[in-house]
C-alpha positions in Angstrom: 145.4 63.3 146.8 147.9 65.2 149.0 148.2 68.9 148.7 151.5 70.7 148.1 152.4 71.2 151.8 151.7 67.5 152.8 153.7 66.4 149.7 156.7 68.4 150.7 156.6 67.1 154.4 156.4 63.5 153.2 159.4 63.9 150.9 161.3 65.7 153.6 160.6 62.8 156.1 161.8 60.2 153.6 165.0 62.2 152.9 165.5 62.2 156.7 164.9 58.5 157.4 165.5 56.9 154.0 162.8 54.5 154.9 159.3 54.3 153.4 157.7 53.0 156.6 159.6 55.5 158.7 158.5 58.4 156.7 154.9 57.1 156.7 154.9 56.9 160.5 156.3 60.5 160.9 153.7 62.0 158.5 150.8 59.8 159.2 150.2 58.3 155.8 150.6 55.0 154.0 154.1 53.8 153.0 152.6 53.2 149.5 151.9 56.9 149.3 155.5 57.7 150.2 156.7 55.2 147.6 154.6 56.8 144.9 155.7 60.3 145.7 159.3 59.3 145.8 159.0 57.4 142.5 157.4 60.5 140.8 160.2 62.7 142.1 162.9 60.3 140.9 161.3 60.1 137.5 161.2 63.8 137.0 157.5 64.1 137.3 155.6 66.5 139.6 155.1 64.5 142.8 151.4 63.6 143.2 150.4 64.3 139.7 147.5 62.4 138.4 148.4 59.5 136.1 146.1 58.8 133.2 144.6 55.4 133.0 144.0 53.6 129.8 140.5 53.9 128.3 138.6 51.5 126.1 138.2 54.1 123.4 142.0 55.0 123.2 142.6 52.5 120.5 139.8 54.1 118.4 141.1 57.7 118.7 143.0 57.6 115.4 139.8 56.8 113.6 137.9 59.6 115.4 140.7 62.0 114.5 140.4 61.0 110.8 136.7 61.6 110.8 137.1 65.0 112.4 139.7 66.0 109.9 137.7 64.8 106.9 134.6 66.6 108.1 136.5 69.7 109.1 135.3 69.4 112.6 131.6 69.0 111.8 131.0 65.3 112.5 128.5 64.7 115.4 129.4 62.5 118.3 126.3 60.3 117.9 127.2 59.6 114.3 130.8 58.8 115.3 129.5 56.4 118.1 127.3 54.5 115.6 130.2 54.1 113.3 132.4 52.8 116.1 129.8 50.3 117.3 129.6 49.0 113.8 133.3 48.5 113.9 133.3 46.5 117.1 133.5 49.3 119.8 131.8 48.2 123.1 132.1 51.4 125.1 129.4 53.8 126.1 128.1 56.7 124.1 129.2 59.0 126.9 132.9 58.0 126.4 132.5 58.6 122.7 131.1 62.1 123.2 134.0 63.0 125.5 136.6 61.6 123.0 135.0 63.4 120.1 134.9 66.7 122.0 138.6 66.4 122.9 139.6 65.7 119.3 137.4 68.6 118.0 139.0 70.9 120.5 142.5 69.9 119.4 141.4 70.3 115.8 140.1 73.8 116.3 143.1 74.8 118.3 145.3 73.9 115.3 142.9 75.7 112.9 142.2 78.7 115.0 142.5 82.1 113.2 144.9 84.6 114.8 143.9 88.2 114.5 146.5 90.9 114.3 145.4 94.3 115.8 144.2 96.6 113.0 145.8 100.0 113.2 144.0 102.4 110.8 144.7 106.0 109.9 142.3 109.0 110.1 139.9 109.4 107.2 140.7 106.0 105.6 137.9 103.5 106.4 134.2 103.4 106.9 132.4 100.2 107.5 128.6 99.6 107.3 126.2 96.8 107.9 122.6 96.1 108.7 120.6 94.7 111.7 117.0 93.5 112.1 115.1 96.5 113.4 111.8 96.5 115.4 108.4 95.7 114.0 106.2 98.8 113.6 102.7 98.5 112.6 103.2 95.0 111.5 106.1 95.9 109.2 109.7 94.9 109.9 112.3 97.7 109.8 116.0 97.6 109.2 118.8 99.4 111.1 121.6 100.8 109.0 124.8 101.0 111.1 128.0 102.8 109.9 131.3 102.8 111.9 134.2 105.2 111.2 137.2 103.1 112.1 139.8 105.6 113.5 137.4 107.7 115.6 135.0 104.8 116.4 132.1 107.1 115.6 128.8 105.3 115.0 125.8 106.2 112.9 122.5 104.4 113.2 119.7 105.2 110.7 116.4 103.3 110.5 115.3 102.1 107.1 112.1 100.6 105.7 114.1 98.2 103.5 117.5 97.3 102.0 116.9 98.4 98.5 119.5 100.4 96.6 117.7 103.8 97.0 117.3 103.3 100.8 121.0 102.2 101.3 122.5 104.9 99.2 120.3 107.5 100.9 121.5 106.3 104.2 125.1 106.5 103.1 124.6 110.0 101.8 123.1 111.0 105.2 126.1 109.4 106.9 128.6 111.4 104.9 126.7 114.6 105.7 126.7 113.7 109.4 130.4 113.1 109.3 130.8 116.3 107.2 133.0 114.4 104.7 133.6 111.0 103.1 136.5 108.6 103.8 138.7 106.9 101.2 137.3 103.4 101.5 133.8 102.1 102.3 133.7 98.4 103.4 130.6 96.2 103.5 129.2 92.8 102.8 128.6 91.3 99.3 125.0 92.7 99.1 123.2 92.6 95.7 123.2 96.4 95.9 127.0 96.3 95.8 128.1 93.1 94.2 126.2 91.8 91.1 128.0 88.4 91.0 131.3 86.5 91.7 133.5 85.1 89.0 136.3 82.8 90.3 135.9 84.4 93.7 136.3 87.9 92.3 133.3 90.3 93.1 131.7 92.0 90.1 130.5 95.4 91.1 127.0 96.7 90.6 126.8 99.6 88.1 124.7 101.7 90.4 127.4 101.3 93.1 130.1 102.4 90.7 128.1 105.5 89.8 127.5 106.2 93.5 131.2 105.7 94.4 132.3 108.1 91.6 129.9 110.8 92.7 131.3 110.8 96.2 134.9 109.9 95.3 135.0 106.8 97.5 136.2 103.2 96.8 133.5 100.7 97.8 135.0 97.4 98.8 133.5 94.1 100.0 134.8 91.6 102.5 135.2 87.9 101.8 131.9 86.0 101.8 130.9 84.5 105.1 133.7 86.2 106.9 132.3 88.8 109.3 135.7 89.1 111.1 136.9 91.2 108.2 134.7 94.0 109.5 134.5 93.2 113.1 134.2 96.8 114.2 130.8 97.4 112.6 129.7 93.8 113.5 130.1 94.8 117.2 128.3 98.0 116.6 125.4 96.2 115.1 125.2 93.9 118.2 125.2 96.8 120.6 122.7 98.8 118.5 120.2 96.0 118.4 120.6 95.3 122.1 119.7 98.9 122.9 117.1 99.8 120.3 115.1 96.6 119.5 112.5 95.8 122.1 113.1 92.3 123.7 112.4 90.6 127.0 115.9 91.2 128.1 115.9 95.1 127.8 112.2 95.7 128.7 111.9 98.3 125.9 108.4 99.3 125.0 107.1 98.8 121.4 107.5 101.8 119.1 104.2 103.4 118.1 105.5 105.0 115.0 108.6 105.2 112.7 109.2 108.7 114.0 109.7 107.3 117.5 112.3 104.9 116.2 114.2 107.7 114.4 114.2 109.7 117.6 115.5 106.7 119.6 118.3 106.2 117.1 119.4 109.9 117.5 119.5 109.5 121.2 121.5 106.3 120.9 124.0 108.0 118.7 124.4 110.9 121.1 124.9 108.5 124.0 127.5 106.2 122.4 129.5 108.9 120.6 129.5 111.1 123.7 131.0 108.7 126.2 134.6 107.5 126.5 135.5 104.5 124.3 137.1 101.6 126.2 139.9 101.2 123.5 140.9 104.8 122.7 139.9 106.2 126.2 138.5 109.2 124.3 135.1 110.3 123.2 134.3 109.5 119.5 132.8 113.0 119.1 136.1 114.5 120.0 138.1 112.2 117.8 135.7 112.8 114.9 136.5 116.6 115.2 140.1 115.7 114.5 139.4 113.1 111.8 137.3 115.5 109.8 140.5 117.2 108.6 141.3 113.9 106.8 137.9 113.4 105.3 137.4 114.7 101.7 134.6 117.0 100.7 131.4 115.6 99.3 129.1 117.2 96.6 126.4 119.6 97.7 123.7 117.4 96.1 123.2 113.7 96.7 123.5 111.1 93.9 120.3 110.5 92.1 120.3 106.9 93.2 119.7 108.1 96.7 116.5 109.8 95.6 114.9 106.6 94.5 113.9 104.8 91.4 113.9 106.9 88.2 110.5 107.4 86.4 109.6 109.4 83.3 106.4 111.4 83.6 104.1 110.6 80.6 103.3 113.4 78.1 99.5 113.1 78.5 99.0 112.8 82.3 101.1 113.8 85.3 101.1 110.4 86.9 104.0 108.0 87.6 103.9 104.3 88.5 105.7 102.8 91.5 105.2 99.3 93.0 102.2 98.7 90.8 100.4 101.8 92.0 100.1 105.3 90.5 101.0 108.7 92.1 100.4 112.2 90.8 103.0 114.9 90.3 102.7 118.6 89.4 101.4 119.1 85.8 104.5 121.2 84.8 106.6 118.1 85.1 105.0 116.3 82.2 107.8 114.7 80.1 110.4 115.2 82.9 112.3 112.5 84.9 111.5 112.2 88.6 112.7 109.9 91.4 110.4 107.8 93.6 111.2 106.2 96.9 109.4 105.1 100.1 110.1 106.3 103.6 108.7 105.1 106.9 106.9 102.0 108.0 103.4 100.7 108.6 100.7 103.4 108.4 103.3 106.1 108.2 104.8 104.9 105.0 105.1 107.7 102.5 106.0 107.8 98.8 108.3 110.7 98.1 108.8 112.0 94.6 111.9 114.2 93.9 112.7 116.2 90.8 116.3 117.3 90.1 116.3 120.6 88.2 118.5 123.6 87.8 118.2 124.5 91.4 119.0 121.0 92.6 116.8 118.2 94.0 113.3 119.4 95.1 110.6 117.3 96.7 107.6 117.8 94.4 105.1 115.4 95.9 104.5 113.2 99.0 101.7 110.6 99.1 100.5 108.0 101.3 101.0 104.4 100.1 98.5 103.6 97.4 97.1 100.3 96.3 97.0 99.0 92.7 93.9 100.3 91.0 93.5 103.2 93.5 95.8 106.0 92.4 97.0 108.6 94.9 96.0 112.1 93.4 96.5 115.6 94.7 93.9 118.0 93.1 96.5 120.8 92.9 98.4 118.7 90.4 95.5 119.2 87.9 94.8 122.9 87.9 92.8 123.1 84.6 90.9 119.8 85.1 87.2 119.7 84.8 85.3 116.8 86.3 83.6 114.8 83.6 80.2 113.4 84.7 78.5 111.0 82.3 75.3 112.7 80.8 76.5 116.2 81.7 77.1 117.7 78.3 78.2 121.2 77.5 76.9 122.5 74.1 79.8 123.6 71.9 78.8 125.1 68.5 80.4 123.5 65.5 78.7 125.6 62.8 77.4 129.2 62.3 73.8 128.1 62.6 74.5 126.4 66.0 76.4 129.3 67.3 73.6 131.7 66.4 71.0 129.6 68.1 73.1 129.2 71.3 73.8 132.9 71.4 70.1 133.4 72.2 70.7 132.6 75.8 70.6 130.1 78.6 67.1 129.0 77.6 68.3 128.0 74.2 71.1 125.8 75.7 68.6 124.2 78.1 66.1 123.6 75.2 68.8 121.9 73.1 69.9 119.6 76.0 66.3 118.6 76.9 65.2 118.2 73.2 68.2 116.0 72.5 67.6 113.9 75.5 63.9 113.4 74.5 64.9 112.4 70.9 63.2 115.3 69.2 63.1 115.1 65.5 64.2 117.9 63.1 66.0 119.8 65.8 68.0 121.8 63.3 64.8 123.2 61.6 63.3 124.1 65.0 66.6 125.8 66.0 66.5 127.9 62.7 62.8 128.8 63.5 63.8 130.0 66.9 66.6 132.2 65.4 64.0 133.7 63.0 61.5 134.4 65.8 64.3 136.0 67.8 64.8 138.6 65.1 61.1 139.4 65.1 60.0 139.1 68.7 63.3 139.8 70.4 66.0 137.6 71.8 64.9 137.8 75.4 61.3 136.8 74.7 62.4 133.8 72.5 65.0 132.8 75.2 62.2 132.8 77.8 59.9 130.8 75.6 62.6 128.2 74.9 63.2 127.9 78.6 59.4 127.2 79.1 59.4 124.7 76.3 62.3 122.9 77.9 60.7 122.8 81.3 57.3 121.5 80.0 58.9 119.3 77.3 57.1 121.0 74.4 59.3 120.2 71.5 56.6 119.7 68.7 56.4 121.9 65.6 54.6 125.2 66.5 55.0 124.8 70.3 57.6 127.6 70.4 55.5 130.1 68.5 52.5 129.2 70.7 54.4 129.8 73.9 55.8 133.0 72.5 52.3 134.3 71.6 50.8 133.3 74.9 53.7 135.1 76.7 53.1 138.2 74.6 49.4 138.4 75.2 49.8 137.8 78.9 52.3 140.7 79.1 49.6 143.3 77.7 46.6 142.1 79.8 45.1 144.5 82.4 43.2 143.0 85.2 40.8 144.8 87.6 41.2 144.8 91.3 38.4 144.1 93.8 37.6 147.8 94.2 37.0 148.3 90.5 35.4 145.0 89.5 32.2 145.0 87.5 31.1 141.8 89.1 27.9 142.1 91.1 28.7 142.5 94.8 27.2 140.8 97.9 25.8 144.0 99.5 22.2 143.1 98.5 22.4 140.0 100.4 23.6 141.6 103.6 20.1 142.6 104.8 18.4 139.3 104.0 16.3 138.2 107.0 16.6 141.5 108.8 13.3 143.6 109.6 13.2 147.3 108.4 11.9 150.3 110.4 8.4 150.4 108.8 7.9 146.7 109.6 8.8 147.4 113.2 6.2 150.3 113.5 3.5 148.0 112.3 
């Protein structure tokens, strides 16, 4: 194929000589080439343009176009080739694949969606979406990404899950970072936002409506399976995942804790919002300062849905149930309503309990994640609790006689516990006998005797009086010391076997 300069010289030589062979001799080419170039020029075609040759599959192209149209561009080339072979096509599968690709390309070109640039106004639109976060401690996290349309300001918040309390808490934090709320909030048709669809119309979740009313925003959803409706936040999700989620392509290290991921998200937000945006040629931080004037004020306290799942504290114990486990709350909240949610991931997962009172929301308890059957308890939540140990009884008088006996002292209480454990018969009569003896011999002496009886397990009739008499006699007994003892000493035995002076003189 001749290039442009050669083509022009050949045609000029022909115009000079008006002879195919003469032009061929002047330009050093074949006279057939000169003939073809001249014929193209005379026919109004670009000289030297390639002319398509007929293909074996050309007669089957209408059928391929029909299949592509009926399948909306989804038919595979191998399936189309098998159909053509069954109909008598004798060409190669490679030719079929090329033909199907050409027809699909033409089909998509005719069905391609054309996007008109979206020009938004300050304070009007906020879009949010989710991305798969990194795995921390074996638990997968979620990235909540919000995008303020006019200023291109991005907010990235890590979450443990996509439940309603987590999502609404992230939205509340987003509004407080922006220092205001926009008019519209656009997102996907999540279950936290859309309960169902009827004739293509989304039915709003009641929690979402309560949340939207609290912040005076209008929560809207895009069409199902149409991410282009919120392309701004979709692009923000892609960039956030590329910079925050460890992969082989970015060589990021694994996160050791959920706190590290939170710190990384803050650094990422500072970076992307502090640099010039390629569309606006301005920093999102600077544009947000202007857009804040168009945002409306938000309430000082968050909506209760953002605090977690509502739970009523029972009247008899300060414990609430959450995810099949139990967690303690302060005792003064018995009968009150609290809100429970989870925060963090892996070993750092915490269950946070919030109570909304006259002074606003207050965090009243924070526990580690408990397992079913093993409640999480803080001892300070049970100030008047006494540990009950089986077999450890505390005598409590239920009659005047019992009260009079127990008033004797600690020995009486010990005697009652030991006597009851030993199965002593006629305990009431013996208690009355002890009260009578206490009036005669004194309370202290009887209490001491009862203590001895309990230690030595002497619970028979008359044992108490015997011990009391023995104690009384022993108290008045005088014993002599070694210097005043009447016992015969050993001095007479000291000289045994020793010679006296007379015996020595003899």
